[in-house]
N, C-alpha and C positions, 0 to 999 in steps of 0.2 A: 721705696725699692725693700728686698732684704736685707736683716740685715744680717752681716760680714764676719766670721774671726779670722787672724791671721795666729798661725800655727808657724812656731821658729823651726828650722831647720835644724835636726843633729837626728844625728844617728845612730840609732839605740846601740851600747856599750855590748858586746857581748864578752861573757864569763866562759872558762876550764872546771866542768862541775869533774871532780875522781871520785870515782865505784869503783871500789875495789880494785882493778888491776884495767878498768877503762874512765876515760875521760873523755867528755863529752861538752859541746857545746850548747849554749841556754845564755837566758837570758835573766835577769836578778826582777823581781818584780815586788815585793818586799825584803824590809831587812828589819830583823829582832835582835836584844843580844844575843848572840853566837848564834844564827838561824840565820837562813835564807832559805824564801820560797821561790823555786824557779820555776822556768818553759824548758823545755830541752829546744833545741832546734828542730823544726819541721816532726812535730810531734804533733799529738792529738795534750790536750787539755786535762784529759782528766790522768793521767800520768805528771802532771806536775804536783810538785812537793816538795815539802821546807828541808832543808840539808845543814848540817855544820858548816857554820861561814870558816870555816880549817879547809875545806875539799873547796872554796871556789876562789878562783883569780880568775885575774883578767888574760882574758884571750890576746897572743902578740899578733905581730901582723901578720905575719904567717899562717897563721890558726886560722883566722878568717875564710870562711868556705867561699871558693869561686863564684865568683854571679853565669847563670848559666846566662846560656847568646840568647838574644831576644827570639831570632828563627827558628830555637831548638825548643827554646821553651812551650813546656805546657801547659794551657790554662788550669788552675785548679777548682773544682768544684762551688760558687761562691764567690772568686774571683771576678775583677773588672777590666774589662780590657784597657792598656792603658792611655791606647787612645782613645776612646772615650771619654774618662773618667775617670781615671785617679787607678794602680794594681791594688793589689792584695798586701802588696810590701809598704809600699804607700800607708795604706790602712794602719798596718802595727808599727810601724815607725811612729806615725802619729801619737795613737796610745800609748807609747812609752815615753813620749816628751810629757804627754800630762801626765801619766803615771810620774815621771822626776820629778813631777812638781812645774813644773817649765809652764805654766796655764794659759789657751789660747789668750787674744784681747779684740776688743772689737775693733771695727775702722776698716782704714786700710793699709793696702800689703805692703812692709818693709821689710824687706828679705827674708820673709816665711810666704808659708804657701798658705791660699786663703783657702777655705770649707765656709759651707753657709752652715747657716742654726741648724739643721736637720741633722746635717754630717756632725756639727759639734754634739747636738744629744747623743749620734749615735755612739760616739767616742768616749763622752761621761759612763753610755751602759756598758758599755764594754772596757772602763774602768773599775765599775762597782762588782763587775760578772768575772776579774780578772779570774780571779781565784777563790776556790770554796768556800761556804761560808760553816758549817761544818765539816767536821775533817768525818766524824762515823755517825751512823743511822741504827739504835736501836730496835729491829723489827719482831716481833716476837720472842724464836730463841735465836735468832741470827744475830753478831752486830758484823753487821756493812759498812768499808767504807768507801762511801761516797766519791761519785768520780766529775762530780758540778755543780757551780751555785746556784741555788735555787731559794724563789721570793715569800719564803716562809714570812709572812706579817710579824710584825714586835709582839708579845703579848703583856699584858699588866704586871706581868713579877719582872719585864729587864728596865735594864734604865735605858729612859726615854730624853734624857737629855742629848744636848750639842756633838757629834761625836767627835766633836773637835775639841773638846773640851778635854784639859786629862783625864785619866782613870786612876781610882786610888791604886793603881802598882806601877803607874808613871808613865806608859803606856798613852799616847793618844788615835785616836781612832780615824778612819778615813770621814776626811769629808770631801761633799761633789761642788766641785769648783765654779764658782760663778754664782753660787745663792748666795744673796745673803740673808733670809731666813734662820731663825738661831733654832732650833728643834728639829728633829727627826720628824716629828711627827704635824708641822706644819712646814717643807719643803713642798708639799702638791701630790698631784697623782703619782704623777711618776719615782719618787723619792717615797713616797709611800709603796709602793709597789717593792723596791729593791730592800726595803728599811733591812729589813731581816739581815744584809748583808752589811751595814755597816758597823755597829758595836760588838760584834760577836770578835771572839778573839782568838788564838791558835787553843787547838784541839777544842772547842765546843761539840758538845754530844748533842745530838737529838735523838729523841724517844717518841716512836708511834706504832699506832694500834694497827698488829696486821689482821684485826677484823675489821675496822672501822675508817684507818688510817689517819684518825685523829692523832694530834702531832700535841707532842707537852719537850718544854725544855729541863724539866725533871724529873727525875726518876721514882719518885715518890709520888707524883702525880699520873704517872703512867700505872704506877700497877695499883692503884684502885681505881682507877679506868677498867685496865684488865680485867679487878673481877668484876666490876658490874656489866661490862659491855655483853651483850647477849647473839650480837649477828653474828648466823654462823653461815652463811652462805653471802653474796654478794647480791644486793638486790636489782632485780631484773627477771626477764627469764631464760630455759635454758633454749641455747639456741645447739646443740651439739654436749652430745654427748659419746665417749669410747669410755666402756668401763666408769676407774674414777676420774678418767679429768674430763675435767665441766668446760664448754661458754658460755659465760651468760651476754646478757645482750645486755647493757645499762645505759636507760635515757638520759643524759644530761641534762635536758630540761625538767623530771620530772625529781632526780636524786638531786640535787644539786652540789651540797654537803658535802657527800661521800663522791663525787666526780672531781669538787676543787681539792681537796684532798688528798685523792689520790692521784691527781697532776699535780702538783706540787711536789708529794712522793718520786712520780716520776721523774721530774724537774733533776731529782739527783745526780740519775744520770744518762740525763739526753740533751745536748750543749743547744742545737740548732733550734726548737722546738719553742715556741713564746704561750703554750696555750693556757694559762692559768687558773683564770676564776669565768670564764666567759665560756658555759660550759654548756649552752642551750643550744644549740646547734651541731651541738656532739654525740652524738652513737661510740661509746664503749665497751669492748667484748673483752672480757675479764675469762683471763685461763687459771683455773681451780685442781689442785686435786684434793678427794675424797678421805676424810677416815672416817671411826665412828663416830666422831663427834661433829663433825665439819666439816665446810669447804675450806681449804688453803694457798691462796694466793701464789702463783705463778709467775705473771707477767699480764697484761693488756695491753691490746691497742685500741686508737681509737678511729673518726673516721666522720670526717665533718659531714652532716645532711642538713636539709631545707626540708621543712615545711609544702606536701604536697603540694604543685597549684591545683590539681584535680579530685586532692582530698577531700579534708570536712571543709566547712566552712570557714570565712576564717571569725564570725563570729564565735566558735567552741572554744571554750576558756582552756579546758584539760590540754596542753600541748602531747598531754605523752597519750591522746587516742588520736592523732594525727596521724599520717603514712611521713615517714622522712624518704627522701629521696637527694643521690649526691647530682648535681647541674653539673660537678666538671667534670665527672667517670674519674674522681680519687677515689682510691679503696681503701689509704690508708691514711693516716695523719702523721702517728707515733708511732713509736712498737719496740715494746721495752718486756725484757726480758730478765728478771729481780737474778743477782749476779751467785746467787746461793743454788741456784736452776739453771745455770748459760750453759749449753754446750751440752743438751740434754735430747736433741729435736723440738724444744718447745716451738722457740723462735719460727722452726719454719711451718707449723701445723698453723701456727694463727695467719703467717705468711700464706699458705693455701688455704685457708678458711675464707680470708678477706678478698679472692680470686674466687673464692667460688659462692661470693656474697653477686661480685659482679657479673659473674653468669647467670644466675640467677635472675638477675632484675637486664639482662641481653645487653652488659655492656660487657666494653671491652675497658677494663679496668689499668690502672700502677699506680705506685704512690707519688704521694707529695714530695717537692726536692725543694732544697738542697738533700740529699741521703750524704749521712753522717760514714766513716769510711767503714766503720763494723755493718751499716746499713748497706752499706755500698754491695761489701762482702758477701752477703746475706742473701738479698737480691740475685748478686749475681749466679752465685748458688743454685735458687729457683726455676731465675731465666732460663740455664744448661741444664738442667737437673730433665726442667719441661720439655724443653728441645729433644735433649737423649730418649728419652723416654718413646717422645712422636715420633720422631727417627730412627729407633730399633723396631716400631710396630706398624711403623708403615716400610719396613726395610724388609721387613719381615713373612714370607707365603703363606706358613699356617698362622691363624688365629694364637692369640695370647695363649701364654699358659697349653696348648697342645704340641705334644710333643712328636706325634704322628696319627695320619688319616689312617682307614682301612677301610678298604671298600669292598663287600662280599659281595662276587655274583654279575659284579657291572662293572664295565669301567667310568670311573670318576669325567674322566676327556674326551668321552663322545657327547658329542654334542645334543642328540635325542636324555641325555644322562639329567638330573639334577645335581644343584652344584654337593660334593660328596661335604658330610656332618662328621665334627671333629668326634675321634671315636674316646667314650670313657678309659675309666681304668681300669675295665674288661676286654677290651681291644675289641668291642662289637659291633662298630659302628653308632649305636646310640646315642642324638647328644646330650651334650652335657648339664648337666642340673642339679643345682645350687650343693644339693643334698648328695651325688656323684664329685664335685669338686669341693667338698665342707675338706677341711681338715682331720685327720683319722682320728678316730677315740681313744680316751689313755686303751681299754683292751687292744686297739687295734695298732697300737705304736710297736708294738713288734709285729716282722712276720719270719716265717716260718716253711722252709727250704729241706727236703728226703732227700737225700741220695744214699740208698742201700738201707742200710742201721746211724746213718747219723743227721741228728738233726742240729743246721746251724741257726744261730737266734742270730736275726742282725735287726740295732733298735734304728728308728728313723730320724733325724733329726728334728724336732721343731723349729719353728718362727714364733719367735722371740716377741710376746704380745704385751698391751697396755696391762698395765695392775690394773684388777681387779676383770681386764675384759674376757668376754665369750668367744672363743674362734668363729668366726663366718667360713664363710667358704671364699672362692679364690673367686666368681664371678663377682662379690662387693667391693674386692680391691682394684677392678679394672677399672681407670678411671674414662673420663667420659672419652676421649681423645682416642680409642682406642675401643672403640664400639664399630667397628664393622660394618650397621647397619648406619649408619650418619653420611649423607650424601655428601658429605666434604671428604670425610674421610678415601672414601672410593671415588672421586674425583680426581684426587690426584695422582690416583700411582697406576698403573697397565702394568699388567703379570703377562710374561713371556717364558711359552712354557716349547719346547726346544727336545726334536729326538734324537736319542743316541741308538749306537753301533748296535748296541746290546739290548735293545731292543726299549729301554730303560729310556726316561724323558730328564731334564731337565727344566727346571723356571728361573726364572729371574724379576729381580723386579725396575720396573725403570717407571718414575717420577719426571713428573714434568713440569714447575710451582713456581709459583713468586715467591716473595720473599713478602707479599701482602696472605698469599692462599694460608705459609706456614703458621702465621699473626693470629692468622683467620683461626683454625684448626687447634690451637692448642691457646689462645685465650688471651695472646700479649699481645700489646701496642708495637708494631713495624718499627717501631724505635727502640726497644724495647731486649725485642728479637735482636734487630740486626748489632745490636752492642756486644749482648752474650756471645751471637757467632762468631765476631772477630775477635772476642776475646779469649774463645778457648780457639781459637786457630781453623775456626769451618771454613774459615773467606777466602783461605791461598790458593787456593787450586785451583782458577781459571779456563776457561775456553772460549776461542773465538770462533764467530760461526759468523755466517752472511745469513742477515734477513733477508725475508720474500720481497721488499721493497729494497733490496741490494748495500743494504750497507749493515755495516759489522754487528757483532751483537754479544755481547758480555755475558756466560753466562758463567753459574756456581757449579764447581763439580763433588757430588759426595757420593761419598763410600761408605758401608759398615764396615770399612775394615778402620777408615777414618771415624765413624759413629765410636767405634768396641773403644778406641784408642785413648778418647779424650772422656770414654766415659768411667776408665780404666786411670786415667790421671786425675782424673774432679772425682771420682769415689760414690758417682751418683748410684742411690739409694734406691725403694723405693719408696712413694709416696707417706708421710706421716698420717694423714686426714684421711679416712674411710671416706664415702659418699654417702654407705649403706645409716651410717650414724645421725646426718644433721638434720636435726628436727624439724627445718623451715620449712 
């Protein structure tokens, strides 16, 4: 019979933390002389911090949050239905009990919650990773505040004695309950993995080389290493280059040490991923910005891939020569943009590139779940922007970036005439070429118009590009879903042209399609497309009609006005990635 443990029933004690003129509910995770490490109620762990003990007080009975009704309570990502096997709140309660020192005891239930051995190990995991083991990390010229725990192993210069033994300062380290062994190194596989967080004190600093990601706990060692490190760019091959910005593909099986160090560093800013040392079945895509000396890492994402069953033989010893594919169709395992480079579009560039990898593989990709709060926000932005750009193009009569069509000497709507060609900049009806649609050269930026003896100079505003980029034409910036030669694109819409009394004509686009058609045309999974449409409010306008079999059918109605409203609210922009710069 599997061993079970009994956790005493105890509600975690809530506290009020005063910060300036505001007060916030929080849990106290750890105490030190004159300081408390607090986790704020209903916030992410990256916001946890040390605060003065004088600003913390016990919350009164009337200050506790009111429990949400079960019928209206929304399930959170990663939570478990209470009817299935416990809720997220119950899990947090257990972790709080273990942190407070009431260790679970093996045996039968005696007025407490019974948990399995696996659940017990999970609670120990949460206890160890509840707070950051490094407050700051020195990375090149940056000193970055860390967000989460990262299992950096102990180094030889650190104390390897029992963390329960008092330290010279009089403080005692954390101890894993239920483990009888005496030293950190002897705790076994699980404890070795988390050894880096058991003995480090508040204010611990980590030093990481911004070239090879080798880690050190002493600044002197870091300075000596940086002088000797000769790595100028990530190992691997270039798969995307636009000006000074490059994406490198690095195989975790070929460059193990580099990818392991990269994963450990990324874990300082990722909470829910557990990739640390087993990198053989992962590909890493690293975004860098080049200067005259070397490439600087801005962020990266990883993707789980396995050797192709149709590739080389299993006897091939060099795993880097084997073609790697993802059998679960996940196009991204985790993504990190380093804090100094956030909110600059780099995360969106990497997300777009991950979907381009899936498109080239002939698959419909999606990121691994669960998504963090920041990850969900980024992906919702990508899904919404992709759908809005698609609807804008689908609900337009004229091709993209074509303000006018001029036909000379013929009627474009005559059945005997071919379809009209978009006019170029001169309006002579010639098909646009990359040269004619290209951004103006510096000497063409000023346009002159003469009226009598007056000459007016008007400067055209140029689109801001990436650093070091040579501007390409508009053709290169049109996404694949905007290609009018795509049969999927043409099959979704019908253009109805109606004559007006004055002899002109009005054209309207009518679309009849399913959600699966939209998802297939945009390269999104149906669930992701439906979620994004619902979140941006495009599923509210519905119409009921009678189907061919006599049953009522529900249809969603979209108009160009609705699409433009969402585009304005969500600040939809052009794609960050340029397909012309993909090197695959």
